C-alpha positions as CSV (number, residue, x, y, z in Angstrom):
1,M,-12.4,-0.5,7.3
2,A,-10.2,1.2,9.9
3,D,-8.4,4.4,9.2
4,R,-5.3,4.2,7.1
5,P,-2.0,4.8,8.9
6,A,-0.4,8.2,8.3
7,W,2.6,8.2,5.9
8,S,4.9,8.9,8.8
9,D,3.8,5.6,10.5
10,F,5.4,3.5,7.7
11,T,9.0,2.3,7.9
12,A,11.3,3.3,5.1
13,G,11.0,-0.2,3.6
14,E,7.2,0.0,3.7
15,K,7.2,3.4,2.0
16,A,9.4,2.1,-0.8
17,R,7.2,-0.9,-1.3
18,V,4.0,1.2,-1.4
19,A,5.7,3.7,-3.8
20,A,6.8,0.9,-6.1
21,L,3.3,-0.7,-6.1
22,T,1.7,2.7,-6.7
23,A,3.9,3.2,-9.7
24,R,3.0,-0.3,-11.0
25,M,-0.7,0.6,-10.6
26,A,-0.2,3.8,-12.6
27,K,1.7,2.0,-15.3
28,R,-1.1,-0.6,-15.6
29,G,-3.7,2.2,-15.6
30,L,-2.1,3.7,-18.7
31,A,-3.0,0.5,-20.5
32,G,-6.7,1.3,-20.3
33,P,-9.7,1.3,-18.0
34,G,-10.3,-2.5,-18.2
35,V,-7.0,-3.5,-16.6
36,D,-7.2,-5.2,-13.2
37,V,-5.1,-3.7,-10.5
38,S,-6.9,-5.4,-7.6
39,D,-3.8,-7.7,-6.9
40,L,-1.6,-4.6,-6.3
41,K,-4.2,-2.9,-4.2
42,R,-4.4,-6.0,-1.9
43,K,-0.6,-5.9,-1.5
44,V,-0.8,-2.3,-0.4
45,E,-3.6,-3.1,2.0
46,R,-1.4,-5.9,3.5
47,I,1.4,-3.4,4.0
48,E,-1.1,-1.0,5.7
49,D,-2.3,-3.8,7.9
50,Q,1.3,-4.6,9.0
51,A,1.8,-0.9,9.9
52,R,-1.4,-0.9,11.9
53,K,-0.5,-4.0,13.8
54,R,3.0,-2.6,14.6
55,I,1.5,0.7,15.8
56,A,-1.1,-1.1,17.9
57,G,1.6,-3.2,19.5
58,G,3.3,-0.2,20.9
59,K,6.6,-0.7,19.1
């Protein structure tokens, strides 16, 4: 897997979405170790992919 983009590479909207998803992951984590958070992780990975593509495009 490629390196993750730096936090400064994200737009304000992407930062807000990642923060909200991270909070949801933490809330689910409080429910116990058997709770699945893979769907939220995939959403964060998609946001990271968008940022990578934007950076690579030179925009």
